[in-house]
C-alpha positions in Angstrom: 13.1 -4.8 -4.0 10.2 -7.2 -5.0 7.5 -6.4 -7.7 5.1 -6.0 -5.3 6.7 -3.5 -2.8 7.9 -1.8 -5.9 4.5 -1.3 -7.4 3.3 0.2 -4.2 6.2 2.8 -3.4 5.9 3.6 -7.3 2.3 3.9 -6.5 2.8 6.3 -3.5 5.5 8.9 -4.1 4.0 9.6 -7.9 0.5 10.0 -6.6 0.5 10.7 -3.1 3.5 12.4 -2.5 4.0 13.9 -6.0 7.9 13.0 -5.6 9.8 13.1 -8.7 12.8 11.0 -7.0 11.1 7.7 -5.9 9.9 6.9 -2.5 11.5 8.6 0.3 11.4 6.3 3.3 12.0 3.1 4.8 9.4 0.0 3.4 8.4 -0.6 6.6 7.7 3.0 7.8 4.6 3.3 9.7 2.5 5.6 7.0 0.2 7.0 9.6 3.2 7.9 12.4 5.3 9.2 9.9 2.8 11.6 8.2 3.6 10.0 5.0 -0.4 9.3 4.0 -3.9 10.5 5.7 -7.1 8.6 5.8 -8.2 9.7 2.8 -4.9 8.1 0.8 -6.1 5.0 2.8 -8.9 5.2 0.4 -6.7 6.0 -2.5 -4.6 2.7 -1.4 -7.5 0.6 -1.2 -8.5 1.1 -5.1 -5.2 1.1 -6.1 -5.0 -2.8 -4.5 -8.4 -3.3 -6.4 -7.7 -2.4 -9.6 -3.7 -3.7 -9.9 -4.4 -7.1 -7.8 -7.7 -8.2 -9.0 -9.7 -8.9 -5.3 -11.9 -6.4 -3.0 -11.0 -5.4 0.0 -13.1 -5.7 2.3 -14.2 -3.0 5.3 -12.8 -5.3 7.9 -9.5 -5.8 5.8 -8.8 -1.6 6.1 -6.7 -1.7 9.4 -3.3 -0.6 10.2 -1.8 -4.1 10.4 -2.5 -4.3 6.7 -2.1 -0.6 5.3 0.7 1.2 7.3 3.5 0.4 5.5 4.7 -0.6 2.1 5.9 -3.9 3.5 2.4 -4.5 5.6 0.7 -3.9 2.6 2.6 -6.0 0.5 2.3 -9.0 3.0 -1.4 -8.2 3.1 -1.8 -8.2 -1.2 0.1 -11.7 -1.0 -1.9 -13.4 1.5 -4.8 -12.5 -0.7 -3.2 -13.6 -3.3 -3.0 -16.8 -2.1 -6.1 -17.5 -1.2 -7.2 -17.0 -4.7 -5.3 -19.6 -5.8 
């Protein structure tokens, strides 16, 4: 697993799902459709991204295309990091 996906899935497992057995879903599983996170947890993920990846998440970036699976969130983080270079 890529380090970005690993860090995201570990954060969700530990801080949102409170799972001692890791992230129990496929990385591309929809957070909202599968009840993995709710709208309040999205705000937690925004803070996680800002604190761990060093950029501010704009309000217009908080959409399902960026925040609805581990895979989509990792892709969003990589795109933002590429813009910082």
